PDB file with SEQRES, HELIX, SHEET and CRYST1 records, atoms N, CA, C and O in Angstrom:
SEQRES   1 A   65  MET VAL VAL GLY TYR ASP ASP ILE PRO PHE SER SER CYS          
SEQRES   2 A   65  LEU GLU VAL PRO LEU THR THR VAL ARG ILE PRO LYS LYS          
SEQRES   3 A   65  GLN MET GLY GLU LYS ALA ILE SER VAL LEU GLU LYS LYS          
SEQRES   4 A   65  ILE ASP GLY GLN LYS CYS ASP SER GLN LEU LYS ILE PRO          
SEQRES   5 A   65  VAL GLU LEU VAL ILE ARG GLN SER SER LEU SER THR GLY          
HELIX    1 AA1 PRO A    9  SER A   12  5                                   4    
HELIX    2 AA2 LYS A   25  ILE A   40  1                                  16    
HELIX    3 AA3 GLN A   59  SER A   61  5                                   3    
SHEET    1 AA1 3 VAL A   3  TYR A   5  0                                        
SHEET    2 AA1 3 THR A  19  ARG A  22  1                                        
SHEET    3 AA1 3 GLU A  54  VAL A  56 -1                                        
CRYST1    1.000    1.000    1.000  90.00  90.00  90.00 P 1           1          
ATOM      1  N   MET A   1       0.843  -1.183   0.000  1.00  0.00           N  
ATOM      2  CA  MET A   1       0.000   0.000   0.000  1.00  0.00           C  
ATOM      3  C   MET A   1       0.887   1.244   0.000  1.00  0.00           C  
ATOM      4  O   MET A   1       1.904   1.298   0.692  1.00  0.00           O  
ATOM      5  N   VAL A   2       0.486   2.234  -0.784  1.00  0.00           N  
ATOM      6  CA  VAL A   2       1.272   3.461  -0.923  1.00  0.00           C  
ATOM      7  C   VAL A   2       0.337   4.659  -0.804  1.00  0.00           C  
ATOM      8  O   VAL A   2      -0.766   4.658  -1.350  1.00  0.00           O  
ATOM      9  N   VAL A   3       0.794   5.678  -0.083  1.00  0.00           N  
ATOM     10  CA  VAL A   3       0.027   6.916   0.069  1.00  0.00           C  
ATOM     11  C   VAL A   3       0.953   8.087  -0.225  1.00  0.00           C  
ATOM     12  O   VAL A   3       2.085   8.126   0.257  1.00  0.00           O  
ATOM     13  N   GLY A   4       0.474   9.036  -1.009  1.00  0.00           N  
ATOM     14  CA  GLY A   4       1.245  10.224  -1.325  1.00  0.00           C  
ATOM     15  C   GLY A   4       0.723  11.429  -0.554  1.00  0.00           C  
ATOM     16  O   GLY A   4      -0.176  11.311   0.279  1.00  0.00           O  
ATOM     17  N   TYR A   5       1.294  12.575  -0.844  1.00  0.00           N  
ATOM     18  CA  TYR A   5       0.912  13.803  -0.155  1.00  0.00           C  
ATOM     19  C   TYR A   5       0.828  14.926  -1.171  1.00  0.00           C  
ATOM     20  O   TYR A   5       1.700  15.040  -2.033  1.00  0.00           O  
ATOM     21  N   ASP A   6      -0.175  15.738  -1.091  1.00  0.00           N  
ATOM     22  CA  ASP A   6      -0.363  16.955  -1.876  1.00  0.00           C  
ATOM     23  C   ASP A   6      -1.321  16.796  -3.050  1.00  0.00           C  
ATOM     24  O   ASP A   6      -1.640  17.792  -3.700  1.00  0.00           O  
ATOM     25  N   ASP A   7      -1.788  15.603  -3.346  1.00  0.00           N  
ATOM     26  CA  ASP A   7      -2.792  15.340  -4.379  1.00  0.00           C  
ATOM     27  C   ASP A   7      -2.547  16.073  -5.683  1.00  0.00           C  
ATOM     28  O   ASP A   7      -3.427  16.766  -6.194  1.00  0.00           O  
ATOM     29  N   ILE A   8      -1.345  15.916  -6.218  1.00  0.00           N  
ATOM     30  CA  ILE A   8      -1.078  16.498  -7.535  1.00  0.00           C  
ATOM     31  C   ILE A   8      -1.943  15.793  -8.577  1.00  0.00           C  
ATOM     32  O   ILE A   8      -2.270  14.621  -8.392  1.00  0.00           O  
ATOM     33  N   PRO A   9      -2.324  16.455  -9.654  1.00  0.00           N  
ATOM     34  CA  PRO A   9      -3.216  15.852 -10.647  1.00  0.00           C  
ATOM     35  C   PRO A   9      -2.729  14.498 -11.166  1.00  0.00           C  
ATOM     36  O   PRO A   9      -3.540  13.623 -11.470  1.00  0.00           O  
ATOM     37  N   PHE A  10      -1.437  14.325 -11.266  1.00  0.00           N  
ATOM     38  CA  PHE A  10      -0.849  13.080 -11.748  1.00  0.00           C  
ATOM     39  C   PHE A  10      -1.249  11.876 -10.884  1.00  0.00           C  
ATOM     40  O   PHE A  10      -1.289  10.750 -11.380  1.00  0.00           O  
ATOM     41  N   SER A  11      -1.545  12.102  -9.598  1.00  0.00           N  
ATOM     42  CA  SER A  11      -1.868  11.024  -8.650  1.00  0.00           C  
ATOM     43  C   SER A  11      -3.018  10.152  -9.111  1.00  0.00           C  
ATOM     44  O   SER A  11      -3.003   8.938  -8.903  1.00  0.00           O  
ATOM     45  N   SER A  12      -4.005  10.752  -9.729  1.00  0.00           N  
ATOM     46  CA  SER A  12      -5.189   9.991 -10.131  1.00  0.00           C  
ATOM     47  C   SER A  12      -5.044   9.381 -11.521  1.00  0.00           C  
ATOM     48  O   SER A  12      -5.916   8.627 -11.952  1.00  0.00           O  
ATOM     49  N   CYS A  13      -3.961   9.691 -12.231  1.00  0.00           N  
ATOM     50  CA  CYS A  13      -3.789   9.223 -13.614  1.00  0.00           C  
ATOM     51  C   CYS A  13      -2.859   8.015 -13.742  1.00  0.00           C  
ATOM     52  O   CYS A  13      -2.679   7.493 -14.842  1.00  0.00           O  
ATOM     53  N   LEU A  14      -2.277   7.573 -12.653  1.00  0.00           N  
ATOM     54  CA  LEU A  14      -1.342   6.457 -12.698  1.00  0.00           C  
ATOM     55  C   LEU A  14      -2.067   5.152 -13.000  1.00  0.00           C  
ATOM     56  O   LEU A  14      -3.290   5.073 -12.879  1.00  0.00           O  
ATOM     57  N   GLU A  15      -1.309   4.124 -13.395  1.00  0.00           N  
ATOM     58  CA  GLU A  15      -1.902   2.813 -13.649  1.00  0.00           C  
ATOM     59  C   GLU A  15      -2.661   2.333 -12.413  1.00  0.00           C  
ATOM     60  O   GLU A  15      -3.764   1.797 -12.520  1.00  0.00           O  
ATOM     61  N   VAL A  16      -2.059   2.532 -11.242  1.00  0.00           N  
ATOM     62  CA  VAL A  16      -2.746   2.295  -9.967  1.00  0.00           C  
ATOM     63  C   VAL A  16      -2.870   3.671  -9.315  1.00  0.00           C  
ATOM     64  O   VAL A  16      -1.895   4.173  -8.754  1.00  0.00           O  
ATOM     65  N   PRO A  17      -4.054   4.292  -9.379  1.00  0.00           N  
ATOM     66  CA  PRO A  17      -4.228   5.632  -8.816  1.00  0.00           C  
ATOM     67  C   PRO A  17      -3.760   5.714  -7.363  1.00  0.00           C  
ATOM     68  O   PRO A  17      -4.059   4.836  -6.553  1.00  0.00           O  
ATOM     69  N   LEU A  18      -3.030   6.767  -7.048  1.00  0.00           N  
ATOM     70  CA  LEU A  18      -2.373   6.932  -5.754  1.00  0.00           C  
ATOM     71  C   LEU A  18      -3.288   7.572  -4.717  1.00  0.00           C  
ATOM     72  O   LEU A  18      -3.823   8.661  -4.928  1.00  0.00           O  
ATOM     73  N   THR A  19      -3.460   6.874  -3.588  1.00  0.00           N  
ATOM     74  CA  THR A  19      -4.139   7.469  -2.439  1.00  0.00           C  
ATOM     75  C   THR A  19      -3.273   8.631  -1.977  1.00  0.00           C  
ATOM     76  O   THR A  19      -2.046   8.532  -1.994  1.00  0.00           O  
ATOM     77  N   THR A  20      -3.893   9.725  -1.567  1.00  0.00           N  
ATOM     78  CA  THR A  20      -3.111  10.907  -1.223  1.00  0.00           C  
ATOM     79  C   THR A  20      -3.795  11.744  -0.148  1.00  0.00           C  
ATOM     80  O   THR A  20      -4.983  11.586   0.130  1.00  0.00           O  
ATOM     81  N   VAL A  21      -3.025  12.621   0.435  1.00  0.00           N  
ATOM     82  CA  VAL A  21      -3.555  13.580   1.401  1.00  0.00           C  
ATOM     83  C   VAL A  21      -3.668  14.910   0.667  1.00  0.00           C  
ATOM     84  O   VAL A  21      -2.679  15.421   0.142  1.00  0.00           O  
ATOM     85  N   ARG A  22      -4.863  15.461   0.632  1.00  0.00           N  
ATOM     86  CA  ARG A  22      -5.115  16.739  -0.055  1.00  0.00           C  
ATOM     87  C   ARG A  22      -5.064  17.856   0.980  1.00  0.00           C  
ATOM     88  O   ARG A  22      -5.750  17.803   2.000  1.00  0.00           O  
ATOM     89  N   ILE A  23      -4.242  18.867   0.706  1.00  0.00           N  
ATOM     90  CA  ILE A  23      -4.144  20.007   1.619  1.00  0.00           C  
ATOM     91  C   ILE A  23      -4.810  21.223   0.981  1.00  0.00           C  
ATOM     92  O   ILE A  23      -4.704  21.426  -0.228  1.00  0.00           O  
ATOM     93  N   PRO A  24      -5.494  22.032   1.788  1.00  0.00           N  
ATOM     94  CA  PRO A  24      -6.135  23.238   1.242  1.00  0.00           C  
ATOM     95  C   PRO A  24      -5.095  24.351   1.071  1.00  0.00           C  
ATOM     96  O   PRO A  24      -4.826  25.114   1.999  1.00  0.00           O  
ATOM     97  N   LYS A  25      -4.523  24.429  -0.120  1.00  0.00           N  
ATOM     98  CA  LYS A  25      -3.413  25.362  -0.362  1.00  0.00           C  
ATOM     99  C   LYS A  25      -3.808  26.821  -0.161  1.00  0.00           C  
ATOM    100  O   LYS A  25      -3.029  27.609   0.375  1.00  0.00           O  
ATOM    101  N   LYS A  26      -5.001  27.175  -0.583  1.00  0.00           N  
ATOM    102  CA  LYS A  26      -5.430  28.567  -0.424  1.00  0.00           C  
ATOM    103  C   LYS A  26      -5.515  28.931   1.058  1.00  0.00           C  
ATOM    104  O   LYS A  26      -5.038  29.986   1.476  1.00  0.00           O  
ATOM    105  N   GLN A  27      -6.125  28.048   1.845  1.00  0.00           N  
ATOM    106  CA  GLN A  27      -6.257  28.303   3.287  1.00  0.00           C  
ATOM    107  C   GLN A  27      -4.877  28.363   3.949  1.00  0.00           C  
ATOM    108  O   GLN A  27      -4.649  29.194   4.828  1.00  0.00           O  
ATOM    109  N   MET A  28      -3.970  27.499   3.538  1.00  0.00           N  
ATOM    110  CA  MET A  28      -2.629  27.499   4.107  1.00  0.00           C  
ATOM    111  C   MET A  28      -1.913  28.809   3.774  1.00  0.00           C  
ATOM    112  O   MET A  28      -1.226  29.373   4.626  1.00  0.00           O  
ATOM    113  N   GLY A  29      -2.070  29.295   2.541  1.00  0.00           N  
ATOM    114  CA  GLY A  29      -1.467  30.559   2.152  1.00  0.00           C  
ATOM    115  C   GLY A  29      -2.032  31.738   2.922  1.00  0.00           C  
ATOM    116  O   GLY A  29      -1.298  32.635   3.337  1.00  0.00           O  
ATOM    117  N   GLU A  30      -3.362  31.728   3.111  1.00  0.00           N  
ATOM    118  CA  GLU A  30      -3.999  32.813   3.864  1.00  0.00           C  
ATOM    119  C   GLU A  30      -3.499  32.850   5.302  1.00  0.00           C  
ATOM    120  O   GLU A  30      -3.241  33.925   5.843  1.00  0.00           O  
ATOM    121  N   LYS A  31      -3.360  31.678   5.925  1.00  0.00           N  
ATOM    122  CA  LYS A  31      -2.859  31.629   7.306  1.00  0.00           C  
ATOM    123  C   LYS A  31      -1.409  32.100   7.370  1.00  0.00           C  
ATOM    124  O   LYS A  31      -1.016  32.783   8.316  1.00  0.00           O  
ATOM    125  N   ALA A  32      -0.618  31.734   6.368  1.00  0.00           N  
ATOM    126  CA  ALA A  32       0.786  32.155   6.337  1.00  0.00           C  
ATOM    127  C   ALA A  32       0.892  33.673   6.238  1.00  0.00           C  
ATOM    128  O   ALA A  32       1.723  34.282   6.913  1.00  0.00           O  
ATOM    129  N   ILE A  33       0.060  34.284   5.405  1.00  0.00           N  
ATOM    130  CA  ILE A  33       0.062  35.742   5.271  1.00  0.00           C  
ATOM    131  C   ILE A  33      -0.349  36.395   6.589  1.00  0.00           C  
ATOM    132  O   ILE A  33       0.240  37.393   7.003  1.00  0.00           O  
ATOM    133  N   SER A  34      -1.354  35.835   7.237  1.00  0.00           N  
ATOM    134  CA  SER A  34      -1.820  36.369   8.517  1.00  0.00           C  
ATOM    135  C   SER A  34      -0.706  36.322   9.563  1.00  0.00           C  
ATOM    136  O   SER A  34      -0.499  37.290  10.295  1.00  0.00           O  
ATOM    137  N   VAL A  35       0.009  35.202   9.635  1.00  0.00           N  
ATOM    138  CA  VAL A  35       1.116  35.069  10.584  1.00  0.00           C  
ATOM    139  C   VAL A  35       2.218  36.081  10.256  1.00  0.00           C  
ATOM    140  O   VAL A  35       2.759  36.730  11.152  1.00  0.00           O  
ATOM    141  N   LEU A  36       2.543  36.209   8.986  1.00  0.00           N  
ATOM    142  CA  LEU A  36       3.580  37.159   8.568  1.00  0.00           C  
ATOM    143  C   LEU A  36       3.200  38.589   8.939  1.00  0.00           C  
ATOM    144  O   LEU A  36       4.034  39.339   9.445  1.00  0.00           O  
ATOM    145  N   GLU A  37       1.949  38.970   8.693  1.00  0.00           N  
ATOM    146  CA  GLU A  37       1.498  40.325   9.044  1.00  0.00           C  
ATOM    147  C   GLU A  37       1.603  40.571  10.546  1.00  0.00           C  
ATOM    148  O   GLU A  37       2.017  41.648  10.974  1.00  0.00           O  
ATOM    149  N   LYS A  38       1.229  39.571  11.347  1.00  0.00           N  
ATOM    150  CA  LYS A  38       1.330  39.712  12.806  1.00  0.00           C  
ATOM    151  C   LYS A  38       2.777  39.879  13.233  1.00  0.00           C  
ATOM    152  O   LYS A  38       3.087  40.717  14.079  1.00  0.00           O  
ATOM    153  N   LYS A  39       3.669  39.078  12.646  1.00  0.00           N  
ATOM    154  CA  LYS A  39       5.084  39.174  13.013  1.00  0.00           C  
ATOM    155  C   LYS A  39       5.661  40.527  12.612  1.00  0.00           C  
ATOM    156  O   LYS A  39       6.445  41.111  13.361  1.00  0.00           O  
ATOM    157  N   ILE A  40       5.286  41.026  11.450  1.00  0.00           N  
ATOM    158  CA  ILE A  40       5.761  42.338  11.004  1.00  0.00           C  
ATOM    159  C   ILE A  40       5.293  43.423  11.965  1.00  0.00           C  
ATOM    160  O   ILE A  40       6.028  44.373  12.235  1.00  0.00           O  
ATOM    161  N   ASP A  41       4.058  43.283  12.488  1.00  0.00           N  
ATOM    162  CA  ASP A  41       3.510  44.255  13.429  1.00  0.00           C  
ATOM    163  C   ASP A  41       4.004  44.044  14.857  1.00  0.00           C  
ATOM    164  O   ASP A  41       3.625  44.786  15.763  1.00  0.00           O  
ATOM    165  N   GLY A  42       4.853  43.030  15.060  1.00  0.00           N  
ATOM    166  CA  GLY A  42       5.401  42.768  16.388  1.00  0.00           C  
ATOM    167  C   GLY A  42       4.444  42.049  17.322  1.00  0.00           C  
ATOM    168  O   GLY A  42       4.680  42.003  18.529  1.00  0.00           O  
ATOM    169  N   GLN A  43       3.376  41.490  16.789  1.00  0.00           N  
ATOM    170  CA  GLN A  43       2.402  40.758  17.599  1.00  0.00           C  
ATOM    171  C   GLN A  43       2.845  39.311  17.781  1.00  0.00           C  
ATOM    172  O   GLN A  43       3.597  38.761  16.977  1.00  0.00           O  
ATOM    173  N   LYS A  44       2.354  38.716  18.864  1.00  0.00           N  
ATOM    174  CA  LYS A  44       2.590  37.292  19.073  1.00  0.00           C  
ATOM    175  C   LYS A  44       1.613  36.507  18.203  1.00  0.00           C  
ATOM    176  O   LYS A  44       0.491  36.945  17.948  1.00  0.00           O  
ATOM    177  N   CYS A  45       2.060  35.356  17.762  1.00  0.00           N  
ATOM    178  CA  CYS A  45       1.170  34.487  17.003  1.00  0.00           C  
ATOM    179  C   CYS A  45       1.459  33.038  17.371  1.00  0.00           C  
ATOM    180  O   CYS A  45       2.520  32.716  17.907  1.00  0.00           O  
ATOM    181  N   ASP A  46       0.509  32.184  17.077  1.00  0.00           N  
ATOM    182  CA  ASP A  46       0.657  30.771  17.395  1.00  0.00           C  
ATOM    183  C   ASP A  46       1.890  30.198  16.717  1.00  0.00           C  
ATOM    184  O   ASP A  46       2.188  30.517  15.566  1.00  0.00           O  
ATOM    185  N   SER A  47       2.607  29.341  17.451  1.00  0.00           N  
ATOM    186  CA  SER A  47       3.769  28.699  16.844  1.00  0.00           C  
ATOM    187  C   SER A  47       3.348  27.493  16.007  1.00  0.00           C  
ATOM    188  O   SER A  47       4.106  27.023  15.158  1.00  0.00           O  
ATOM    189  N   GLN A  48       2.133  26.996  16.252  1.00  0.00           N  
ATOM    190  CA  GLN A  48       1.601  25.888  15.469  1.00  0.00           C  
ATOM    191  C   GLN A  48       0.193  26.228  15.016  1.00  0.00           C  
ATOM    192  O   GLN A  48      -0.623  26.724  15.794  1.00  0.00           O  
ATOM    193  N   LEU A  49      -0.078  25.957  13.768  1.00  0.00           N  
ATOM    194  CA  LEU A  49      -1.413  26.168  13.226  1.00  0.00           C  
ATOM    195  C   LEU A  49      -1.931  24.840  12.713  1.00  0.00           C  
ATOM    196  O   LEU A  49      -1.175  24.052  12.146  1.00  0.00           O  
ATOM    197  N   LYS A  50      -3.197  24.592  12.906  1.00  0.00           N  
ATOM    198  CA  LYS A  50      -3.800  23.361  12.414  1.00  0.00           C  
ATOM    199  C   LYS A  50      -4.691  23.684  11.230  1.00  0.00           C  
ATOM    200  O   LYS A  50      -5.565  24.548  11.300  1.00  0.00           O  
ATOM    201  N   ILE A  51      -4.452  22.977  10.157  1.00  0.00           N  
ATOM    202  CA  ILE A  51      -5.263  23.130   8.959  1.00  0.00           C  
ATOM    203  C   ILE A  51      -5.795  21.746   8.617  1.00  0.00           C  
ATOM    204  O   ILE A  51      -5.005  20.821   8.428  1.00  0.00           O  
ATOM    205  N   PRO A  52      -7.099  21.579   8.534  1.00  0.00           N  
ATOM    206  CA  PRO A  52      -7.639  20.252   8.238  1.00  0.00           C  
ATOM    207  C   PRO A  52      -7.257  19.798   6.826  1.00  0.00           C  
ATOM    208  O   PRO A  52      -7.238  20.594   5.888  1.00  0.00           O  
ATOM    209  N   VAL A  53      -6.959  18.526   6.699  1.00  0.00           N  
ATOM    210  CA  VAL A  53      -6.617  17.940   5.405  1.00  0.00           C  
ATOM    211  C   VAL A  53      -7.658  16.879   5.061  1.00  0.00           C  
ATOM    212  O   VAL A  53      -8.481  16.508   5.897  1.00  0.00           O  
ATOM    213  N   GLU A  54      -7.611  16.402   3.835  1.00  0.00           N  
ATOM    214  CA  GLU A  54      -8.569  15.396   3.384  1.00  0.00           C  
ATOM    215  C   GLU A  54      -7.804  14.192   2.838  1.00  0.00           C  
ATOM    216  O   GLU A  54      -6.890  14.348   2.028  1.00  0.00           O  
ATOM    217  N   LEU A  55      -8.176  12.999   3.280  1.00  0.00           N  
ATOM    218  CA  LEU A  55      -7.594  11.776   2.753  1.00  0.00           C  
ATOM    219  C   LEU A  55      -8.408  11.346   1.544  1.00  0.00           C  
ATOM    220  O   LEU A  55      -9.609  11.100   1.652  1.00  0.00           O  
ATOM    221  N   VAL A  56      -7.749  11.256   0.388  1.00  0.00           N  
ATOM    222  CA  VAL A  56      -8.399  10.850  -0.854  1.00  0.00           C  
ATOM    223  C   VAL A  56      -7.980   9.401  -1.127  1.00  0.00           C  
ATOM    224  O   VAL A  56      -6.854   9.141  -1.550  1.00  0.00           O  
ATOM    225  N   ILE A  57      -8.881   8.486  -0.883  1.00  0.00           N  
ATOM    226  CA  ILE A  57      -8.552   7.063  -1.009  1.00  0.00           C  
ATOM    227  C   ILE A  57      -8.727   6.613  -2.453  1.00  0.00           C  
ATOM    228  O   ILE A  57      -9.786   6.772  -3.060  1.00  0.00           O  
ATOM    229  N   ARG A  58      -7.633   6.038  -2.981  1.00  0.00           N  
ATOM    230  CA  ARG A  58      -7.635   5.481  -4.338  1.00  0.00           C  
ATOM    231  C   ARG A  58      -7.061   4.071  -4.268  1.00  0.00           C  
ATOM    232  O   ARG A  58      -6.794   3.567  -3.177  1.00  0.00           O  
ATOM    233  N   GLN A  59      -6.875   3.451  -5.376  1.00  0.00           N  
ATOM    234  CA  GLN A  59      -6.488   2.030  -5.452  1.00  0.00           C  
ATOM    235  C   GLN A  59      -5.177   1.694  -4.766  1.00  0.00           C  
ATOM    236  O   GLN A  59      -5.029   0.565  -4.300  1.00  0.00           O  
ATOM    237  N   SER A  60      -4.226   2.596  -4.676  1.00  0.00           N  
ATOM    238  CA  SER A  60      -2.907   2.264  -4.135  1.00  0.00           C  
ATOM    239  C   SER A  60      -2.939   1.850  -2.663  1.00  0.00           C  
ATOM    240  O   SER A  60      -1.972   1.275  -2.162  1.00  0.00           O  
ATOM    241  N   SER A  61      -4.034   2.135  -1.970  1.00  0.00           N  
ATOM    242  CA  SER A  61      -4.094   1.752  -0.551  1.00  0.00           C  
ATOM    243  C   SER A  61      -5.219   0.757  -0.279  1.00  0.00           C  
ATOM    244  O   SER A  61      -5.527   0.471   0.878  1.00  0.00           O  
ATOM    245  N   LEU A  62      -5.822   0.241  -1.315  1.00  0.00           N  
ATOM    246  CA  LEU A  62      -6.900  -0.732  -1.132  1.00  0.00           C  
ATOM    247  C   LEU A  62      -6.331  -2.140  -1.117  1.00  0.00           C  
ATOM    248  O   LEU A  62      -5.411  -2.462  -1.869  1.00  0.00           O  
ATOM    249  N   SER A  63      -6.880  -2.957  -0.269  1.00  0.00           N  
ATOM    250  CA  SER A  63      -6.464  -4.362  -0.177  1.00  0.00           C  
ATOM    251  C   SER A  63      -6.927  -5.105  -1.418  1.00  0.00           C  
ATOM    252  O   SER A  63      -8.072  -4.960  -1.847  1.00  0.00           O  
ATOM    253  N   THR A  64      -6.041  -5.896  -1.990  1.00  0.00           N  
ATOM    254  CA  THR A  64      -6.415  -6.681  -3.167  1.00  0.00           C  
ATOM    255  C   THR A  64      -6.774  -8.110  -2.775  1.00  0.00           C  
ATOM    256  O   THR A  64      -7.200  -8.905  -3.613  1.00  0.00           O  
ATOM    257  N   GLY A  65      -6.598  -8.431  -1.481  1.00  0.00           N  
ATOM    258  CA  GLY A  65      -7.027  -9.641  -0.830  1.00  0.00           C  
ATOM    259  C   GLY A  65      -6.907 -10.884  -1.524  1.00  0.00           C  
ATOM    260  O   GLY A  65      -7.268 -11.929  -0.983  1.00  0.00           O  
TER     261      GLY A  65                                                      
END                                                                             
């Protein structure tokens, strides 16, 4: 079983489509900008941010039994 990360378009086109973790890139970018703005203004900000991800299950992680 194989799992990738970032859900690039190629993942679903392989002979055995790759299970992957999809990250919300827009949301991650928005949070990064927010943290940068706070740091520039001298404000404290969280050292860790949680962004929910989505597991996209495809054939590469399915049991062939």
